[in-house]
C-alpha positions in Angstrom: -17.4 -4.7 -46.7 -18.6 -2.2 -49.4 -21.0 -3.3 -52.0 -19.5 -3.3 -55.5 -21.8 -0.4 -56.5 -20.6 1.8 -53.7 -17.8 4.3 -54.3 -16.6 5.6 -50.9 -14.2 8.1 -52.5 -17.0 9.4 -54.9 -19.4 9.7 -52.0 -16.8 11.6 -50.0 -16.1 13.9 -52.9 -19.9 14.5 -53.3 -20.3 15.3 -49.6 -17.3 17.6 -49.7 -18.7 19.4 -52.7 -22.0 19.8 -50.9 -20.3 21.3 -47.8 -18.3 23.8 -49.8 -21.2 24.7 -52.2 -23.3 25.6 -49.1 -20.4 27.5 -47.6 -19.8 29.6 -50.7 -23.5 29.8 -51.6 -23.0 28.3 -55.1 -24.5 25.3 -56.8 -22.7 22.0 -56.4 -22.1 21.9 -60.1 -20.4 25.3 -60.0 -18.4 24.6 -56.8 -15.3 22.8 -58.4 -14.5 25.8 -60.7 -15.4 28.5 -58.1 -13.2 26.9 -55.5 -10.3 26.2 -57.9 -10.5 29.9 -59.0 -10.2 30.9 -55.3 -7.4 28.6 -54.1 -6.1 26.6 -57.1 -7.2 23.1 -58.3 -4.9 21.0 -56.1 -5.8 22.7 -52.8 -9.5 22.7 -53.8 -9.5 19.0 -54.5 -7.8 18.2 -51.2 -10.1 20.4 -49.3 -13.2 18.9 -50.9 -12.0 15.4 -50.0 -11.4 16.4 -46.4 -14.8 18.1 -46.1 -16.4 14.9 -47.3 -15.0 13.0 -44.4 -16.4 12.4 -40.9 -15.6 15.8 -39.3 -18.3 17.5 -41.4 -20.8 14.7 -41.3 -20.7 13.2 -37.8 -24.0 13.8 -36.1 -22.2 14.3 -32.7 -21.8 18.0 -33.8 -24.5 20.0 -35.6 -23.9 22.8 -38.1 -24.3 25.4 -35.5 -21.6 23.8 -33.3 -19.3 23.4 -36.3 -19.8 27.1 -37.2 -18.8 28.1 -33.6 -15.7 25.8 -33.8 -14.7 27.2 -37.3 -15.2 30.8 -36.3 -13.3 30.3 -33.1 -10.3 28.9 -35.0 -10.5 31.7 -37.6 -10.7 34.4 -34.9 -7.9 32.9 -32.9 -5.7 32.8 -36.1 -6.6 36.5 -36.9 -8.4 35.6 -40.1 -10.3 38.6 -41.6 -12.0 39.7 -44.7 -13.7 37.4 -47.2 -12.7 34.2 -45.5 -14.2 35.3 -42.2 -17.3 36.7 -43.9 -17.9 33.4 -45.8 -18.0 31.6 -42.4 -20.1 34.3 -40.8 -22.7 33.8 -43.6 -22.6 30.0 -43.0 -23.0 30.6 -39.2 -26.1 32.8 -39.7 -27.6 30.1 -41.9 -26.8 27.6 -39.1 -28.8 29.7 -36.6 -26.2 32.0 -35.0 -27.2 35.6 -34.7 -25.3 38.8 -33.9 -25.7 38.6 -30.1 -24.4 35.0 -30.1 -21.4 36.0 -32.2 -20.7 39.0 -30.1 -20.7 36.9 -26.9 -18.3 34.5 -28.7 -15.8 37.3 -29.2 -16.1 38.3 -25.6 -15.5 34.8 -24.3 -12.6 34.3 -26.7 -11.0 37.6 -25.5 -10.7 36.1 -22.1 -8.7 33.2 -23.4 -6.8 34.6 -26.4 -6.7 38.3 -25.7 -8.3 41.3 -27.1 -5.9 42.1 -30.0 -7.4 39.4 -32.3 -10.9 39.3 -30.9 -11.4 43.0 -31.1 -10.6 42.8 -34.8 -13.1 40.0 -35.2 -15.7 42.0 -33.2 -15.3 44.9 -35.6 -15.7 42.6 -38.6 -18.8 40.9 -37.1 -20.3 44.2 -36.2 -19.7 45.5 -39.8 -21.0 42.2 -41.2 -24.4 42.7 -39.5 -24.5 46.4 -40.4 -24.1 45.4 -44.0 -26.9 43.0 -43.7 -29.4 45.6 -42.6 -31.5 47.2 -45.3 -31.0 50.9 -45.9 -33.6 53.1 -44.4 -34.9 55.9 -46.7 -35.7 59.4 -45.4 -39.4 58.8 -45.9 -39.3 55.6 -43.7 -37.7 57.4 -40.7 -40.2 58.4 -38.0 -38.6 61.9 -37.8 -38.7 62.6 -41.5 -40.7 65.6 -42.7 
């Protein structure tokens, strides 16, 4: 039985806000408005409540494993652009690197086909290209 001072729904909302704030790279205080701006208040509220539940907080799966599962689902559904990039950023923070994500696309291509996985492979490749700092002419070994 819960203590009178505990608020399970409030705790769940707080955990959900923390998950999405980390996912979007914003402060927990800014998350409700940022998320509502992106998907609308009703959907954002439901998503936050769901993210505060056991799936995101069960220790049987760590953040790296969750990232692999989420990216797998997104890739298989053909999700691209900002939604995929947001989860690629989260995956990198969880410890996945470019070689691991490239292998993920190869493995998935064996099970779901190359049409969707090749698109994801392009996006993953571009994501890591965009993460690399620009090299100036004076930094190149062959520069005069």
